[in-house]
C-alpha positions as CSV (number, residue, x, y, z in Angstrom):
1,M,0.0,0.0,0.0
2,T,1.3,3.4,-0.9
3,I,1.1,5.9,1.9
4,N,2.3,9.3,0.5
5,N,3.1,11.2,-2.6
6,S,6.4,12.7,-1.5
7,T,9.3,13.0,-4.0
8,D,11.8,12.4,-1.2
9,R,10.2,9.3,0.4
10,I,8.7,6.0,-0.6
11,E,6.6,4.2,2.0
12,R,5.0,0.8,1.9
13,E,3.2,-1.3,4.5
14,I,1.8,-4.7,4.7
15,V,0.3,-7.0,7.3
16,L,2.0,-10.3,7.3
17,K,0.3,-13.3,8.7
18,A,3.3,-14.3,10.8
19,A,4.6,-13.7,14.3
20,R,6.9,-10.7,14.7
21,S,9.8,-13.0,15.6
22,R,9.4,-14.8,12.3
23,V,9.3,-11.5,10.2
24,W,12.3,-10.2,12.2
25,R,14.3,-13.3,11.3
26,A,13.4,-12.8,7.6
27,L,14.7,-9.2,7.8
28,S,17.7,-9.5,10.2
29,D,19.2,-12.8,9.2
30,A,21.3,-11.7,6.2
31,E,21.2,-15.0,4.4
32,E,17.5,-15.3,4.8
33,F,17.0,-11.7,3.8
34,G,19.0,-12.3,0.6
35,G,16.8,-15.3,-0.2
36,W,13.6,-13.3,-0.6
37,F,15.2,-9.9,-1.5
38,G,17.3,-11.4,-4.4
39,V,20.9,-11.0,-3.2
40,A,23.5,-13.7,-2.5
41,L,24.4,-13.1,1.2
42,Q,25.7,-16.5,2.2
43,G,28.0,-16.2,5.2
44,K,27.1,-12.5,5.8
45,K,25.8,-10.9,9.0
46,F,23.8,-7.7,9.6
47,A,25.3,-5.5,12.3
48,A,25.0,-1.8,13.0
49,G,27.8,0.2,11.4
50,Q,28.9,-2.6,9.1
51,A,29.0,-2.6,5.3
52,V,27.4,-5.6,3.6
53,Q,27.9,-6.6,0.0
54,G,26.5,-9.4,-2.1
55,Q,25.8,-10.3,-5.7
56,I,22.3,-9.5,-6.9
57,T,20.4,-12.6,-8.0
58,Y,17.4,-10.9,-9.5
59,P,17.1,-11.8,-13.2
60,G,18.6,-9.2,-15.4
61,Y,20.6,-7.6,-12.6
62,E,23.0,-10.5,-11.8
63,H,26.0,-8.5,-13.0
64,L,25.5,-6.0,-10.2
65,S,26.7,-5.9,-6.6
66,W,24.3,-4.9,-3.7
67,N,26.1,-2.6,-1.3
68,V,24.6,-1.3,2.0
69,V,25.7,0.0,5.3
70,I,23.6,-1.3,8.2
71,E,22.6,1.7,10.3
72,R,20.4,0.4,13.1
73,V,19.4,-3.0,14.4
74,E,16.7,-3.0,17.1
75,P,15.6,-6.6,17.7
76,E,12.1,-7.4,16.5
77,G,11.5,-3.6,16.0
78,L,13.6,-1.9,13.5
79,L,16.3,-2.6,10.9
80,S,17.8,0.2,8.7
81,F,20.4,0.5,6.0
82,S,21.7,3.2,3.7
83,W,22.5,2.5,0.0
84,H,22.8,4.1,-3.4
85,P,19.3,3.8,-4.9
86,Y,19.0,2.2,-8.4
87,A,22.8,2.1,-8.8
88,I,22.6,-0.1,-11.9
89,D,25.3,1.2,-14.2
90,A,28.4,-0.9,-13.5
91,A,30.5,1.7,-15.2
92,V,29.4,4.5,-12.8
93,D,31.1,5.2,-9.4
94,Y,28.2,6.1,-7.1
95,S,30.4,6.3,-4.0
96,Q,30.5,10.1,-4.0
97,E,26.7,10.4,-4.3
98,P,24.4,10.8,-1.2
99,T,22.6,7.6,-0.1
100,T,19.0,7.0,0.8
101,L,18.0,5.4,4.1
102,V,15.8,2.3,4.1
103,V,13.9,1.6,7.4
104,F,12.0,-1.5,8.2
105,E,9.7,-1.3,11.2
106,L,7.8,-4.2,12.7
107,I,4.6,-3.8,14.8
108,A,2.7,-6.7,16.3
109,V,-1.0,-6.6,15.3
110,E,-3.9,-8.9,15.8
111,E,-3.5,-10.5,12.3
112,G,0.3,-11.0,12.7
113,T,2.9,-8.3,12.0
114,L,2.6,-4.9,10.4
115,L,5.7,-4.3,8.3
116,R,6.4,-0.7,7.3
117,V,9.2,0.1,4.9
118,A,10.3,3.7,4.2
119,E,13.1,4.8,1.9
120,S,14.0,8.5,2.2
121,G,16.6,10.9,0.9
122,F,15.7,10.9,-2.9
123,D,15.7,14.8,-3.0
124,N,19.5,14.6,-2.4
125,I,20.2,12.2,-5.3
126,P,21.7,13.9,-8.4
127,A,18.9,15.5,-10.5
128,A,20.0,13.5,-13.6
129,R,18.9,10.2,-12.0
130,R,16.7,11.2,-9.1
131,Q,13.3,10.6,-10.9
132,E,14.3,7.3,-12.4
133,A,15.8,6.0,-9.1
134,F,12.5,7.0,-7.3
135,R,10.3,5.4,-9.9
136,M,12.3,2.1,-10.1
137,N,12.7,1.8,-6.3
138,S,9.0,2.5,-5.8
139,G,8.1,-0.4,-8.1
140,G,10.9,-2.4,-6.4
141,W,9.3,-2.0,-3.0
142,D,6.0,-3.1,-4.3
143,A,7.6,-6.3,-5.5
144,Q,9.6,-6.8,-2.3
145,M,6.5,-6.6,-0.1
146,K,5.0,-9.5,-2.1
147,N,8.3,-11.4,-1.9
148,I,8.5,-11.2,1.9
149,E,4.8,-12.0,2.2
150,K,5.4,-15.2,0.2
151,H,8.6,-16.0,2.1
152,V,7.2,-15.8,5.6
153,A,3.9,-17.6,4.6
154,A,6.0,-20.5,3.2
155,S,7.8,-21.1,6.5
């Protein structure tokens, strides 16, 4: 579900029919996260302040590396990371660009767990690629909400 029309922020939320501890494991266990998110993260761990890198496994993007810095880890409540949004041109060095912040929040509800995802900071992305990064990540979060829903339902 789309929550706002900001140019700086993408927000999605979904109620997952799974316990908060189960959804937390799907988010915070790097290998499990990679499984539904589409990144090879075998042997990786998510810890605040740590950079994590993995090969993207999503069809058509396998030539790209997924690079994030884990910002916050609050067990069963919040996980956040920063990254360069829609950094898909392997010939471009995105390291000097500002990053966006992705925040996953978990809230226990009667039906299971409310998962909120917000990605903010698009207004700081270089103008030449800001709109496309926002558009592509907006569609990407729609797909990822379905991916995690299927993932936690299957286990």
